Residue, then its C-alpha position, 0 to 999 in steps of 0.5 A: m620195850n617200846k622197840q616192839y612197837t613200829i609209829a607209823v604215818l602217812g608219807s606227807h604233813s608232818a610224817l618226818d615230825v612224827c618219825r624223829g620224835a619216834k626215833d629219839l624215844g625209841f621207836k621203830t619208824l614206817v612210812i606208808v607213801q604213794k608210788g611216786r611220791d616216795k624219795t623224801y622218807s625212801k632216800y633223803y631221810k632214810s635211815n642209815g646209822s645215826l642218821g635219818v628217821v625212817d626205818e621202812v617204806l611201804e609203798l602203795e598205789n594210791f594212798k587209798d590203798i591202805l585201807k586194803p585188808e592186806i595193807q593192814e595186816e601187814l602193819l599189824k604185823r609190825n605192831a603199828i601204832f598209827i598217827p593221822h594228820r590232815s592229809f590222812e583225812v583228804y587222802i582218805n576222804d572217807y570218815d566212815a572207812i577211817e572210823n570202822k574199816f581202819k583196824v590197826p590201833m590209831f593215836g588219838n581219837k579217830f571219831l574226832l576227825k570228821a569234826e574238821e569238816r563244816g558239812i557234818k554234824p557236830n562240827q567243829y563250830d558245834l564244840l566252839d558253841k559248846a565250849q562258849i568259844r568266840y569265832p567270826k560271825q557267820f551268815k547262812d543266807p548271802k542276803d543277810i550280809d553286813r559287813l566285809c566277809i570272807v567266803k570259804v569254797l572248795e575248789k572245782e579241780r582239787g576238792f580238798e583245797r579252799a578258794f577264798f573271796m571277799v565280799e561286802s554284800g549279798s549283791e556281791f557275793y552273787k556276782t563273785r559267785d557267777e564269775a567264779i563259776k564262769m571261770g571253773k574255780v568252783t562249782e555252783e554246788a560247792f558256792m551254795n555250801a560256801v562259809i560265809e563268815e565276817f573277816i577279822a582283822g587281826v594277828q593270826v596265831n595257831f595255839n597247838f596244844f596236847y591233852d595228855p588223857i593220862n595225867e589230865r593236863l593240857e600242855l602248850i607245846g608251841t605256837d606259829t603262823r602261817r605262810q600262804t601263797n601268793i596272799d604272802g606276796f601282796s605284802k611285800l608290793e605297794p598298794d597300787n601294784a597290789e591292786l593291779v595284781w590283786k586284779r589280773a591274778g586273784v588271792k589264794w590262801e594256799e598254805a607253803g610253810h609256817i614261821a614260829v611266832t610267840v605270844l605275849e605272857s598276858l595272853l596266855e591265861d586266856a589260850f589255855a582257858t580257851g584250849e580247856r573249854f575245848v577239851k572240855a567239848t569235845q569230851d562231851l560231844y566226842k568221847p573220850g575227847v580229844i586225845g593228844s595233839f589239837g590246834l586252834q587257829t586263831m585271830i588276836i584282835p585289838g581292845p578295848p578293852k583288852k586284846e581278844i583271841i577269836v578261833f576261826d579253825v580247828s585242827p582235831r589232829m596233829p599239826g602241820s607245823p614242825g618248827i613249832f619247837a622253836t617256840p619256848y613253851s614246851g621248854y618252860l613245862y619240860g625243861q626242853n624245847m621239843s616238837m610235837g612229834k617227839r610229845v607224841a612220841m612220849e604220850i605212847k612211851e608213857a602209856i605204853e610203860k603203864d599198861q594204859l594204851e587204851k587211853v590214847i588210841t582208838 
């Protein structure tokens, strides 16, 4: 029965993770690629007997062409179920089109995807407020800055990437803004729409959850932390050299990869409680709420009275860390460690078998 369906995904981010999970559960797989960016899927991981995970590649001139009626028709003919991830949002860059013009059944709640953008209401901060989840204090007016803050600004050259700046006062904010604009890193408009939030020093952990609407169960599939360039390189330098490089090269937090990481069991109850409150908030603000995978990016800070989990970012879709299967949390539940891609495929398979597919797609 599963082979009547094709699991489709855009060729970026976590496409291989999606395809491996789909193949493991007996689905056909299709990856939509952009011309010139296909070899990972059309050559190196193309299905060939027992090898590979990509059964079919659909090549487009531009990722945005996925919105064209004839391309959607191709996907519909294959009885495709589309799995969204962050790159899909970024390359399409049009949430109205995702919600109203993309007619291919999509796993998850496609109306929740836009909450990731801070300029949209309700956004992730509204969800965190509704869920009574602590996040770093924010400053709307730079003049109110009274502590070390991180300023997050969309880059000029790559509108989907953010530049980061550290400031301690309003005057330092404006000085940093003027220097960044002069160097061509950002625009004045982007800087005035920047997120200014207190800098939290702690251990970064991404809690990658899965909400199963069929069985009304929240699951922790795995935990990870980021590897970022060039900030990771600074940790390997002596303080004097780090300061010199910092001044000359500047600091970036561009994601380059992830590392599996575990947490103390004493933190799990708080982590699950945070996840449950987030699920409830999405059900209130973005009906039917979160479906399937979502991530809470957190800092774990020291006590007293005890360690605390602070959420600084939300990913209401497929995470970009296939290595989370290397953490034990899904194994504690299922008796086997699994990737998020496999958990997604399991949910789709169960929904098909129980004739409840409408519960997991929008």
